[in-house]
C-alpha positions as CSV (number, residue, x, y, z in Angstrom):
1,M,-214.6,32.4,-176.7
2,D,-211.7,31.6,-177.8
3,K,-210.1,35.2,-178.7
4,V,-211.0,36.4,-175.7
5,E,-209.2,33.8,-173.6
6,A,-206.0,34.5,-176.0
7,T,-205.9,38.0,-174.2
8,A,-204.8,37.2,-171.4
9,T,-201.3,37.1,-172.1
10,V,-201.1,41.2,-172.4
11,C,-201.6,41.9,-168.1
12,D,-199.0,39.2,-167.7
13,F,-196.1,39.5,-166.1
14,D,-193.1,40.9,-167.8
15,P,-189.7,42.1,-166.4
16,M,-188.8,43.5,-169.8
17,S,-190.7,46.2,-169.2
18,G,-189.5,47.7,-166.6
19,S,-187.7,50.4,-168.2
20,I,-190.8,52.2,-168.4
21,P,-190.9,55.3,-167.5
22,A,-195.0,55.6,-166.9
23,T,-197.9,53.8,-166.0
24,K,-201.3,54.5,-166.9
25,V,-203.7,55.6,-164.1
26,E,-207.1,56.0,-163.7
27,I,-208.5,58.2,-161.2
28,T,-212.2,58.0,-159.4
29,V,-214.0,61.2,-158.1
30,S,-216.6,60.9,-155.4
31,C,-218.0,64.4,-153.2
32,R,-219.8,64.2,-149.5
33,N,-221.2,66.7,-148.2
34,L,-221.5,69.1,-150.5
35,L,-222.4,73.6,-150.0
36,D,-226.3,73.2,-151.5
37,R,-225.6,76.4,-153.9
38,D,-229.4,76.4,-155.1
39,T,-232.5,77.9,-154.1
40,F,-235.3,74.9,-154.8
41,S,-233.0,71.3,-155.6
42,K,-229.6,70.7,-154.8
43,S,-226.5,71.4,-156.0
44,D,-225.9,70.1,-159.7
45,P,-221.7,69.3,-159.3
46,C,-219.3,69.5,-162.5
47,K,-215.9,68.1,-161.2
48,F,-213.1,69.9,-163.4
49,L,-209.5,69.0,-163.0
50,F,-207.2,70.9,-163.7
51,T,-205.6,71.4,-166.6
52,Y,-207.0,68.0,-168.2
53,Y,-210.4,66.8,-167.5
54,R,-214.1,67.8,-167.1
55,T,-216.9,64.9,-165.4
56,E,-220.2,64.5,-166.6
57,V,-222.9,67.0,-164.3
58,I,-224.5,65.1,-162.1
59,D,-228.0,66.7,-161.4
60,N,-229.4,67.4,-157.8
61,T,-227.0,65.6,-155.5
62,L,-224.8,66.9,-152.6
63,N,-223.3,63.5,-152.6
64,P,-222.1,62.7,-156.8
65,D,-220.0,59.7,-157.8
66,F,-218.9,60.8,-160.9
67,V,-218.4,57.2,-164.0
68,R,-216.2,59.6,-166.1
69,K,-212.8,58.4,-165.1
70,Y,-209.3,60.4,-165.7
71,I,-207.0,58.9,-167.4
72,L,-203.1,60.1,-166.5
73,D,-199.5,58.8,-167.7
74,Y,-198.3,58.2,-163.1
75,F,-194.6,59.3,-163.8
76,F,-193.7,57.3,-160.2
77,E,-189.9,59.8,-160.8
78,E,-192.0,63.2,-160.9
79,K,-194.2,65.7,-158.3
80,Q,-197.5,65.9,-160.7
81,N,-199.7,68.4,-159.1
82,L,-203.3,68.2,-159.4
83,R,-206.2,70.7,-158.3
84,F,-209.6,69.4,-158.6
85,D,-212.6,72.2,-158.9
86,V,-216.0,71.3,-157.9
87,Y,-219.0,74.0,-159.3
88,D,-222.5,74.0,-159.4
89,I,-223.5,74.0,-162.6
90,D,-226.2,75.9,-163.5
91,S,-226.6,77.1,-167.6
92,K,-224.9,75.2,-170.6
93,S,-222.5,78.0,-170.1
94,P,-218.7,76.5,-171.0
95,D,-217.5,79.4,-169.0
96,L,-216.9,78.3,-165.0
97,A,-217.1,81.7,-163.9
98,K,-220.7,81.6,-164.4
99,H,-221.8,79.3,-162.2
100,D,-221.5,78.5,-158.5
101,F,-217.7,76.7,-157.1
102,L,-218.2,74.6,-154.4
103,G,-214.5,74.0,-153.6
104,Q,-211.4,73.0,-154.5
105,V,-208.5,70.2,-153.2
106,Y,-204.6,70.6,-154.4
107,C,-202.5,67.6,-154.3
108,T,-200.1,65.2,-156.2
109,L,-200.5,62.2,-158.1
110,G,-198.0,60.3,-156.1
111,E,-200.7,61.2,-152.8
112,I,-203.1,59.1,-154.2
113,V,-201.6,56.1,-155.3
114,G,-199.3,56.6,-152.1
115,S,-202.1,56.3,-149.7
116,P,-203.9,53.4,-148.2
117,A,-205.6,51.3,-150.9
118,S,-204.6,54.1,-152.6
119,R,-207.4,56.5,-151.9
120,L,-206.8,59.7,-150.8
121,E,-209.9,61.7,-148.8
122,K,-209.7,65.3,-148.3
123,Q,-210.7,68.7,-147.5
124,L,-212.8,71.0,-150.3
125,V,-211.5,74.4,-149.5
126,G,-211.8,77.5,-151.2
127,I,-215.3,78.9,-149.3
128,P,-214.2,81.6,-146.1
129,G,-216.6,80.2,-143.8
130,K,-217.7,77.3,-145.5
131,T,-217.3,74.1,-144.4
132,C,-217.1,73.2,-148.0
133,G,-217.2,68.8,-147.9
134,T,-214.6,66.6,-149.1
135,I,-213.6,64.9,-152.2
136,I,-212.5,61.3,-152.7
137,L,-210.1,60.5,-155.0
138,S,-209.1,56.9,-155.8
139,A,-206.6,55.5,-158.7
140,E,-205.9,51.9,-160.2
141,E,-203.3,51.0,-162.4
142,L,-204.3,50.3,-165.7
143,G,-203.4,47.2,-166.7
144,N,-201.9,46.8,-170.7
145,C,-205.8,45.1,-171.6
146,R,-206.5,46.7,-175.0
147,D,-210.1,45.0,-175.1
148,Y,-213.3,46.8,-175.7
149,A,-216.6,44.8,-174.7
150,T,-219.9,46.1,-176.6
151,M,-223.1,44.6,-174.9
152,Q,-226.4,45.1,-174.6
153,F,-229.1,44.5,-171.4
154,C,-233.2,44.5,-170.9
155,A,-235.3,43.4,-168.7
156,N,-239.0,42.5,-167.8
157,K,-241.5,43.2,-165.1
158,L,-239.1,45.4,-162.8
159,D,-241.3,46.8,-160.1
160,K,-243.3,49.9,-160.6
161,K,-241.7,52.9,-158.5
162,D,-243.6,55.9,-159.2
163,F,-247.2,56.7,-158.2
164,F,-248.8,58.0,-160.9
165,G,-246.8,56.3,-164.0
166,K,-243.9,53.5,-164.4
167,S,-241.1,53.2,-163.6
168,D,-237.9,55.1,-165.2
169,P,-235.0,52.8,-165.3
170,F,-231.3,53.4,-165.5
171,M,-229.2,50.6,-164.6
172,V,-225.4,51.4,-163.1
173,F,-222.2,49.1,-163.2
174,Y,-219.6,49.0,-160.5
175,R,-216.0,46.9,-160.5
176,S,-214.9,45.6,-157.3
177,N,-211.8,46.5,-155.5
178,E,-209.7,44.5,-153.3
179,D,-210.3,46.2,-149.7
180,G,-214.3,45.3,-150.9
181,T,-215.0,48.4,-151.6
182,F,-216.9,48.7,-155.7
183,T,-215.6,51.4,-157.9
184,I,-218.4,52.9,-160.4
185,C,-217.3,52.6,-163.9
186,H,-220.9,52.9,-166.4
187,K,-224.6,54.4,-165.8
188,T,-226.9,53.3,-168.4
189,E,-229.3,55.7,-170.4
190,V,-232.8,56.0,-168.6
191,V,-235.6,54.8,-170.4
192,K,-238.2,56.3,-169.7
193,N,-242.2,55.0,-168.2
194,T,-241.3,51.5,-168.5
195,L,-241.4,48.0,-166.7
196,N,-239.3,45.5,-169.9
197,P,-236.8,48.1,-170.8
198,V,-234.7,47.5,-173.5
199,W,-231.7,49.4,-172.3
200,E,-229.3,50.3,-176.0
201,P,-226.0,48.5,-176.6
202,F,-223.0,50.4,-175.5
203,S,-219.2,50.0,-175.5
204,I,-217.2,49.4,-172.6
205,P,-212.9,48.8,-171.9
206,V,-212.4,46.1,-170.5
207,R,-210.0,47.4,-168.5
208,A,-212.5,49.9,-166.9
209,L,-215.0,46.5,-166.7
210,C,-212.5,44.6,-164.4
211,N,-209.0,45.7,-165.2
212,G,-207.8,42.8,-167.1
213,D,-209.1,40.3,-164.5
214,Y,-211.8,38.2,-165.8
215,N,-213.1,36.2,-162.5
216,R,-213.5,40.2,-160.4
217,T,-216.9,41.1,-159.7
218,I,-219.0,43.4,-161.1
219,K,-221.6,44.5,-159.1
220,V,-224.4,46.2,-161.5
221,E,-227.4,48.3,-159.7
222,V,-231.3,49.1,-161.1
223,Y,-232.1,52.5,-160.4
224,D,-235.6,53.6,-161.3
225,W,-234.9,57.5,-162.0
226,D,-236.5,60.8,-160.0
227,R,-235.5,64.4,-161.2
228,D,-234.7,65.6,-157.6
229,G,-232.1,62.7,-157.6
230,S,-233.1,60.8,-155.3
231,H,-233.8,57.7,-157.8
232,D,-234.9,54.8,-156.0
233,F,-233.3,51.2,-155.7
234,I,-234.7,48.5,-158.1
235,G,-232.9,45.5,-158.0
236,E,-228.6,44.3,-157.9
237,F,-226.9,41.6,-159.1
238,T,-223.6,39.9,-159.3
239,T,-221.5,39.3,-162.1
240,S,-217.7,38.9,-164.3
241,Y,-216.5,39.7,-167.2
242,K,-216.0,35.6,-167.5
243,E,-219.9,35.0,-167.3
244,L,-220.6,38.4,-169.1
245,C,-218.6,36.7,-171.9
246,R,-221.1,33.1,-171.9
247,G,-222.9,35.5,-174.3
248,Q,-226.8,35.7,-174.2
249,S,-228.0,32.3,-172.1
250,Q,-229.9,31.7,-168.8
251,L,-226.4,32.1,-167.5
252,N,-227.0,35.9,-167.7
253,V,-230.4,36.0,-167.0
254,Y,-230.6,37.9,-163.7
255,E,-233.5,41.0,-162.4
256,V,-232.0,41.7,-166.5
257,S,-231.4,39.8,-169.4
258,L,-227.8,40.0,-171.1
259,L,-229.3,39.9,-175.0
260,S,-225.6,40.2,-176.8
261,F,-221.9,40.6,-175.5
262,N,-218.6,41.2,-178.2
263,T,-215.2,41.8,-177.4
264,F,-212.8,44.0,-179.9
265,L,-209.4,43.3,-179.1
266,L,-206.7,46.1,-179.4
267,S,-202.9,45.8,-179.6
268,K,-200.6,47.0,-177.3
269,G,-197.4,48.9,-177.2
270,N,-193.7,48.4,-176.3
271,P,-191.1,50.3,-173.9
272,S,-188.4,51.8,-175.0
273,Q,-185.3,50.8,-172.3
274,S,-183.1,54.2,-173.3
275,T,-185.7,56.7,-171.8
276,S,-184.9,55.0,-168.0
277,L,-182.2,56.4,-165.5
278,H,-181.7,52.8,-164.9
279,Y,-180.4,51.9,-168.6
280,M,-177.5,50.1,-168.7
281,N,-175.2,51.5,-171.2
282,P,-172.1,49.0,-171.8
283,Y,-170.4,51.8,-172.0
284,Q,-170.9,53.9,-168.6
285,M,-172.1,53.4,-165.8
286,N,-175.8,55.0,-165.1
287,A,-176.2,57.4,-162.3
288,Y,-177.4,54.9,-159.3
289,A,-174.3,52.8,-160.0
290,M,-172.5,56.2,-160.1
291,A,-174.0,56.7,-157.2
292,L,-173.6,53.3,-155.3
293,K,-170.0,53.1,-155.8
294,A,-169.2,56.6,-154.9
295,V,-170.5,56.6,-151.5
296,G,-170.1,52.9,-150.9
297,E,-166.7,51.9,-151.8
298,I,-166.0,55.2,-148.6
299,I,-168.4,53.6,-145.5
300,Q,-167.6,50.1,-147.0
301,D,-164.1,50.0,-144.7
302,Y,-166.4,50.7,-141.8
303,D,-168.1,47.5,-142.1
304,S,-165.7,44.7,-140.8
305,D,-166.8,41.9,-143.2
306,K,-168.2,44.1,-146.7
307,M,-170.8,41.6,-146.7
308,F,-174.1,44.0,-146.8
309,P,-178.0,43.4,-147.2
310,A,-178.9,45.2,-150.3
311,L,-182.7,45.8,-150.6
312,G,-184.7,47.4,-154.1
313,F,-187.7,48.4,-153.9
314,G,-191.0,49.7,-156.2
315,A,-191.2,46.7,-158.3
316,K,-192.8,43.9,-159.3
317,L,-191.3,40.5,-158.4
318,P,-191.4,37.6,-160.9
319,P,-193.5,35.2,-161.5
320,D,-196.4,37.1,-160.4
321,G,-195.6,40.4,-160.6
322,R,-196.6,41.1,-156.6
323,V,-195.5,44.8,-156.0
324,S,-193.0,45.3,-153.4
325,H,-190.6,48.3,-151.4
326,E,-188.5,45.7,-149.8
327,F,-186.9,42.7,-151.9
328,P,-183.7,41.9,-151.9
329,L,-181.6,42.6,-155.3
330,N,-179.6,39.6,-155.3
331,G,-182.9,38.0,-155.3
332,N,-182.5,35.5,-152.0
333,V,-184.9,36.6,-149.3
334,E,-183.0,34.3,-146.9
335,N,-179.9,35.9,-147.7
336,P,-179.9,38.9,-148.9
337,Y,-176.1,40.0,-148.0
338,C,-173.9,41.3,-151.3
339,N,-170.3,40.7,-150.8
340,G,-169.0,44.4,-151.1
341,I,-170.1,47.1,-153.2
342,E,-169.4,44.8,-156.6
343,G,-171.5,42.5,-155.3
344,I,-174.4,44.7,-154.4
345,L,-173.6,45.9,-157.6
346,E,-173.5,42.5,-159.4
347,A,-177.3,42.0,-157.7
348,Y,-179.0,45.1,-158.6
349,H,-177.7,44.5,-162.7
350,Q,-178.9,41.0,-162.2
351,S,-181.8,42.8,-160.5
352,L,-183.0,45.0,-163.7
353,K,-183.0,42.0,-165.8
354,T,-186.2,39.6,-163.2
355,V,-187.9,43.0,-161.8
356,Q,-190.1,44.8,-163.4
357,L,-189.5,48.9,-162.1
358,Y,-192.5,50.2,-160.4
359,G,-193.9,53.5,-158.3
360,P,-195.1,54.7,-156.6
361,T,-192.0,55.6,-154.3
362,N,-192.4,54.4,-150.4
363,F,-189.9,54.6,-148.6
364,A,-191.0,53.6,-145.1
365,P,-191.2,49.5,-145.8
366,V,-187.0,49.9,-146.1
367,V,-186.8,52.2,-143.4
368,N,-188.4,50.3,-141.0
369,H,-187.1,47.5,-142.6
370,V,-183.1,48.5,-141.0
371,A,-184.8,50.2,-137.9
372,R,-185.3,47.1,-136.6
373,Y,-182.1,44.9,-136.8
374,A,-180.7,48.9,-135.0
375,A,-183.7,47.9,-132.1
376,A,-181.9,44.7,-131.1
377,V,-178.4,46.4,-130.7
378,Q,-178.8,49.7,-128.9
379,D,-175.7,49.4,-126.9
380,G,-172.8,51.0,-128.9
381,S,-171.0,47.6,-130.3
382,Q,-172.5,48.6,-133.8
383,Y,-174.0,51.0,-136.4
384,F,-176.4,51.0,-139.0
385,V,-176.4,53.1,-141.8
386,L,-179.0,53.2,-144.9
387,L,-178.3,54.3,-148.0
388,I,-180.9,55.4,-150.2
389,I,-181.0,55.5,-154.1
390,T,-184.1,57.0,-155.9
391,D,-185.5,58.8,-158.5
392,G,-188.5,59.6,-157.7
393,V,-190.2,61.9,-155.3
394,I,-191.7,60.6,-152.6
395,S,-195.6,58.6,-152.3
396,D,-195.2,58.0,-149.3
397,M,-194.1,60.9,-146.9
398,A,-196.2,60.9,-143.2
399,Q,-194.9,56.5,-143.2
400,T,-192.0,57.8,-143.7
401,K,-191.6,60.6,-141.2
402,E,-193.5,58.6,-139.0
403,A,-190.6,56.1,-139.6
404,I,-187.5,58.2,-139.3
405,V,-188.6,60.0,-136.2
406,N,-188.5,56.5,-134.8
407,G,-184.9,55.6,-135.9
408,A,-183.8,58.9,-134.2
409,K,-183.9,56.9,-131.3
410,L,-181.9,54.0,-132.7
411,P,-178.0,53.8,-134.2
412,M,-179.0,54.3,-137.3
413,S,-178.2,57.0,-140.3
414,I,-180.0,57.7,-143.5
415,I,-178.1,58.7,-147.2
416,I,-180.6,59.6,-150.0
417,V,-179.0,60.5,-153.0
418,G,-181.1,61.5,-155.3
419,V,-180.8,60.7,-159.2
420,G,-182.7,62.0,-161.7
421,Q,-184.6,65.9,-162.9
422,A,-187.0,65.4,-160.0
423,E,-188.1,67.7,-157.5
424,F,-186.8,67.0,-154.4
425,D,-188.4,68.9,-152.1
426,A,-189.7,66.8,-149.6
427,M,-186.5,65.6,-149.3
428,V,-185.1,68.3,-148.1
429,E,-187.6,68.3,-146.0
430,L,-186.6,64.7,-144.6
431,D,-183.0,65.9,-144.3
432,G,-184.1,68.2,-141.1
433,D,-181.1,70.6,-141.0
434,D,-183.3,73.6,-141.1
435,V,-186.7,72.5,-139.7
436,R,-185.8,69.2,-137.3
437,I,-188.5,66.3,-138.5
438,S,-192.0,65.5,-137.0
439,S,-194.7,63.4,-136.7
440,R,-197.7,63.3,-134.7
441,G,-196.7,66.3,-133.0
442,K,-193.4,64.6,-132.0
443,L,-190.2,66.3,-133.0
444,A,-187.5,63.5,-134.1
445,E,-184.8,63.1,-131.0
446,R,-182.0,63.6,-133.4
447,D,-181.4,64.6,-137.0
448,I,-180.5,60.9,-138.9
449,V,-180.7,62.1,-142.5
450,Q,-178.3,63.6,-144.9
451,F,-179.6,63.9,-148.9
452,V,-178.0,65.1,-151.5
453,P,-178.7,65.7,-155.3
454,F,-177.2,63.8,-157.8
455,R,-177.5,66.2,-159.9
456,D,-175.2,69.0,-158.2
457,Y,-172.3,66.8,-158.8
458,M,-171.8,65.5,-162.2
459,D,-168.9,67.4,-164.0
460,R,-169.6,69.0,-167.3
461,T,-166.0,68.6,-168.2
462,G,-166.8,64.7,-167.9
463,N,-163.9,64.0,-164.4
464,H,-166.4,61.7,-162.4
465,V,-163.8,61.0,-160.2
466,L,-163.4,64.2,-158.9
467,S,-167.2,64.8,-158.6
468,M,-168.0,61.2,-157.2
469,A,-165.4,61.7,-154.5
470,R,-167.3,65.1,-153.8
471,L,-170.3,63.8,-153.4
472,A,-168.9,60.6,-151.4
473,K,-167.5,63.4,-148.9
474,D,-170.7,65.2,-148.7
475,V,-173.0,62.9,-148.0
476,L,-170.8,61.2,-145.2
477,A,-170.0,64.8,-143.8
478,E,-172.9,64.0,-141.0
479,I,-172.3,60.6,-140.3
480,P,-169.7,61.2,-137.7
481,D,-171.5,64.1,-135.9
482,Q,-174.3,61.5,-135.7
483,L,-172.7,58.2,-134.6
484,I,-171.5,60.5,-131.3
485,S,-175.1,62.4,-131.1
486,Y,-176.6,58.4,-130.5
487,M,-174.0,57.1,-128.5
488,K,-174.0,60.6,-125.7
489,S,-177.7,60.8,-125.9
490,R,-177.4,56.4,-124.5
491,A,-174.2,57.5,-122.1
492,I,-172.1,55.2,-124.2
493,K,-168.7,55.5,-123.4
494,P,-166.1,54.3,-125.8
495,N,-164.3,51.2,-125.0
496,P,-160.6,52.2,-123.3
497,V,-157.9,51.9,-125.0
498,P,-155.9,49.2,-124.8
499,P,-152.0,49.9,-124.1
500,P,-149.5,49.8,-126.9
501,Y,-147.3,46.5,-127.7
502,S,-143.8,46.6,-128.2
503,S,-142.3,43.5,-128.9
504,C,-139.6,45.1,-126.9
505,E,-140.5,44.8,-123.8
506,Q,-140.5,42.0,-121.1
507,P,-143.0,41.0,-118.4
508,E,-142.2,42.2,-115.1
509,T,-141.4,39.6,-112.9
510,E,-141.1,39.5,-108.9
511,S,-137.8,38.4,-107.3
512,V,-137.9,35.8,-104.4
């Protein structure tokens, strides 16, 4: 037991892992209302993730919950395209052309991770004139916990569900989610014709069972297997990894009993900092710092006090590793302002030592943050410019579009500088130069976004001074017109120019 408790530290918050370029995520797949392509029974769907894996085949159901997961490296700075194909498996042939196609869906890994509760539901398509049902894709980041648990269960005097014989029981294990739902994580074999089954021992990664949270609720259901897929429910119970660790005891007697439980401990790897775009080279600024300095040094001249609020997005914060897409770089929630561009750079470098970089890339929180300030000052006395420097494709496109459409009515502009080698197609769409951005059928009142990819301004000769000057010129080029368009739309006229004052002039006096 002491050995198990000692492994809790592997999932603790570690800011020095902030330069990890990838995170492991587990994708769970379910389908609902699939097409029935079988004549005398329901379809036997198999889920196929294009270029990666196939799931197991589930017999005779149009609403499968697949146990087999997809473990993927999630690079939040890259666009990772996925295609899911669903087939009705009619034979043991590995050739998918010999099976009935039920539908497909395209998405990105960022779409799944960035959806509310990391749960994406999309319509299956691919069969003309047919409604193919839906696919539900759920993602969860896998912790660094590498333990494996081996356990075995038995049961006594289960309910008899079959008319001409005893039950054919099997167990299904689910882990709980933050939104109150459950994700299937294991299914035992079926023990035929018995009310007192002893299931075979099985091994399962601890992170699949509870993802390193030993108090996380685990739900177990027991069913009587039926050939036609309409399995009869026998009963259920809840437990936790912590309870299971007690092994065979009265505390682990439910509708079934735990016969044995063992845990195996595996080591974790260490990240390499040099692979990160945030790498702090002592001899040269990284792309983030270069872009910030180039644009900021020009735009700061239009701010009277040179105090700038600087926010970060996409990180786990100390002390508990809470994920935030709207946190002050200087660590001061009450006063996020930094003194000039040098102050922002100092806060940025300091934050890299205290936070852990984390995807997805969500823009909406910071756009809405600035919009709240702009909404409070709409008389033309102030105009807000949000500079976003990002190395990732956007994960909350719909929410960001809505935030920009709402912000287009306010005194604000948005500059986006994309660093790294990611695809920035979505950023071009947000730019709105070719097609005005819209959300829920509503067009943005005006164009307020300017995007440029940093890589287009890298001088191969190493002359960063000229290249950064060109970058600043291009990203700031649209700001004056955007400011004027807001003022004109609100019929706000500039204040009268004060009369020129000369020290030689004497005030006029009336003669008496």
